[in-house]
N, C-alpha and C positions, 0 to 999 in steps of 0.2 A: 234499514237498521232494524235489528231484532228488538223484541219487547224487553228482553233482559238488558240489552245495551242501553236502551232508552231509560230504563229504570236506574241503571248505574250512573248515567250522565245526570239525571235529575237529582239523585242523591248527592253526587259530587257538587253540583251547582248549589244545592241546599247547604252543604257543608261549608262551602266557600262563603256563601252569604252570611251564615251564622258566625264564621270566624271574623269576617270584617265588621259584623255588628258588634262583636266583643271589643274590637279595636276602637270603633266609634264611641262606644260607651266609656271606654277607658279615657279617651281624649276629652270627651264631654265632662267627665268626672273631675278633671283637673281644675275646672273653673266653676262647676255647678254642684250643688248638693245632690246626694243620691236620690232623694225624693223627687227633685225636679227632673233629673235625668230620666227617671222611671215615668213620670207624668208625660214628658214630651215624647218619649218612645211610644207610649200608649196613644197619645193624641195623634201623632203622625201615622201610627199604625192604623188607627181608626179611619183617618183620611184615605189611606190606601185600600181600606176594606169597603168604603162607601159604594164603589161601583158594584160590588157583590150585592149589597142591600138594594140598590136601584134595579139590578137585574131580576131579583126575586120579588120585589115589592114589599110593602109593609106587612103583608100577610105572613111572611116568613117568621115574624116575631110572635105569632100566636103559639102559646105553649102553656101547659099546666105544670111545668117544672121550674117556674121562676125561683122558688126558694132554694132549689139545688144549684141553679145558676149563680145566685147571689153568694151562697156558701163557697162554691168553687172559685168564684172570682176574688172574694175576700182572701182566701188562702193563697190564691195565685199572686195577688198584689204583694202580700207580705213575703212570699217566696222571692218575688222579683226584687223587692227592696234588699233582701239579704244577698241575693245573687249579684245584683249591681254593685252593692257595697264591696263584696269580695273582689269583683273585677277592678274596682277603683282603688282598692287598698292593698291587695295581695299581688304577688307576682302572677302574671297572667296564666302561665302554664299550671301553677298550683291551683288557681281558682277554677280553671276549666277541668283539670283532672278530677277535682272533688265533685264537680257537677256531674261527672259520669257515674257517680255512685247512686244516682236516682233510680236506675232499674233494679238495683239491689234491694232498695227499700220498697219498691213497687212489688217485687216478688214476695217479700215478707208480708206486706199489707194485704195482698191479694188473698192470702191464706185466711187471715183473721176477719177481713172486711167483706170479701166476696165468696169465701168458702171454697176457694180453688185448692186443688190437690197439688202439692209440690213434693216430689219424691226425692230420694236420697241424693241423686246426682246433682239436681239443681240446688238443693240445700248446701251441698259441699261447695258448689260454685259461689253461692252467696257468702259463705264463711270465708272462702279465699278472697273474694272481693272486699269484704270488710277488713281483712288483714292488710290489703293494699291501702285502704283509707287510713288505717293506723300507721302505716309506714310513712305516709305523707304528713299526717298531723303530728306524729311523734309525741303523744302526751307524756308528761313527766320528765322530758328532756330539755336541754337548753335551747334546742331548735324549735320547741313548741311555741305557737302563736295563737292567742285567743281568737284572732281573726279567722283562723281556719275553721273554728266551730260555727262561725256565721255562714261560711260556705257549705258546711255539712247540714246546717239547719235549712238552708235554701234547698238542698237536695231532698231532705225529708219532706218538706212542704210540697215540693214538686211532685213527689210520689203520691201524695194525697190528691193533688190536682189530677194526676194521671188516672187514678182510680175513679175519681168523679167523672172524668171525660169518658172512661170506659162504660160507666153506668149510664151516663146520658146518651151515649151512642146507641144504646139498645132501643131507644124510642125516638131520639132526636136526629135529624139530618145533620151532616157535618157542617154545612154552610150556616145553619142556624146557631150552632155552637160557636163558630168563629165570630159571627156577627154579634151575638150576645156578649161574648167575652170582650171584644174590643169596645163595645158600647158601655159596658159596666166598668171596665178598668179605668176609663178616663175620669169619671167623677170620683171614684174610690182613691185614685192616686193624686187627684188634685187637692184634696183636703190636707193631707200631710205636706204637700209641696207649698201650699200657701203660707204655712208656718215658717218657711225658710226662703221665701220667694226672692229671687233676684233675676232680673231679665238677662237672658243670654246676650253675649256681645260678640261681634265679629264672626270669626270662623266657627265659633261654638255652635252657631245655628246650623252650619253644615253637618256637624257631628250628630246633633240630635235629630235632624231630619233623616240623615242616613241611617241612624239606629232604628227608626221606625220603619222606613222603607225596606231595609235589609232584613229586619226581623219578620215582617209580613211576607216578603218575597221568599225567604227561607222556609217559612211554614208551608206556603203554597207548594213549593217544589217538593218538600218533604212528603206531604200527603199524597201528591201525585206519584211520587216514586214508590211509596208503599202500596199503592193501588196496582202498580204494574209488576212489582217484584216481591220476593220473599224477604222477610225481616232478617233472617239469618245470613242471607247473601249481601244485604245492603248495609247492615250494622257496621261491619269493618270499614266501609267507605266513610261513614260518618265520623269514625275515629280520626280521620285525616285532619279534623278541626284542630286537634291538639298540636301536631307539628307546625301547621300553618300559623297558629297563634303564637307558638313558641318562637318561630323564626321572626315574625313581625314584632314580637315583644323585644327580642334582641336587637333588631334593626332600629326600631323607633324609640324604645325606652331603655336600651342597654340592660335588659333583664336576662340573666342566665337561667339555666335549669339545673338545680342541684340533683345529686344522684338519688336522694330520697324521693323527690317528686317523680323523677324518671322511673325509678323502680316501682313505686306505688302505682303510678299511672299504668304501667305495663301489666301489673297484677289485676287492676280493676278492669282494664279493657279486655284482658283475656277471659276474666270471669263473665263479663257482659256478653262477649262473643259466644261463649259456651251456653249461657242461658238462652240467648236468642236462637241458637242452633237447636237446643232441646225443645223449645216452644214450637219451632217450625216443624220438627219431627212429629211431635204430639198432635199438632194441628192437621198435618197430612194423614196421620194414622186415624184420627177421629173422622176425617172427611171420607176415607175409604171404608171405614167401618159403618158409618151412618146409613148408607143405602142398604147394606146387608141386614142391619138391625131393624130397618123399616119394613122388611118383608117377613111376615110371620110364617112359621112352619105350616106347610100344607097349602099356602097361597100360590 
């Protein structure tokens, strides 16, 4: 099997894992508060990550970036609360569609936070993507729901987390970021959960365990896919999460997909695909120019 085929299969596996994680969260939210669902997802996600900590040993936790880890995890937990609430209270296709607006916010924040240069074509794609968000949210119309703003807030906060991960990745190994994230998320999400605590019953245990295992497994497959293949080629595969969730939402919860969500999602996904394509093109261009720039005239 070729490297590209392996990357595609890993990304498809990641997409399926994340889609079923959404379903598990939706099912758990029928009997548990959002805060509890988030806590248990983090707890069982931490359990799934413990073998990674045992593999590296306690030394992997040595870092001088602890304040940044704490900030990244606080924002991440609030984003998770918003995202899980959206999954539990909005139509699944709508909640997932709005979550795909995160790369749009990342592109904007990268300019002001990281000083990255974004030229006209990518700005145009960002504007088009935000039009897609407005099509789904439909502010000022009868179809507007305040709950959609919670989903958009989750996407904005997720973009801040993405920027923080990008900064941490400059000096921190990927496994340390994963371990610290899971270890910090558990106590951070436990405190709000205690205020609404109610022990899960019956099959709800299955849903919360599955949400943690599927979330951790999905992230592991996702990171390995990106190591083997290009983002521009793999991003369209990740968009398969939306039709999978939409079909499962229809089968399990009798949820349809309205034309506004379908149209807005198509616009957002097209914008994201173009942004990923442009970033891949620029990355290849910088990679080919770097060796030439490193050789001074006359050398």
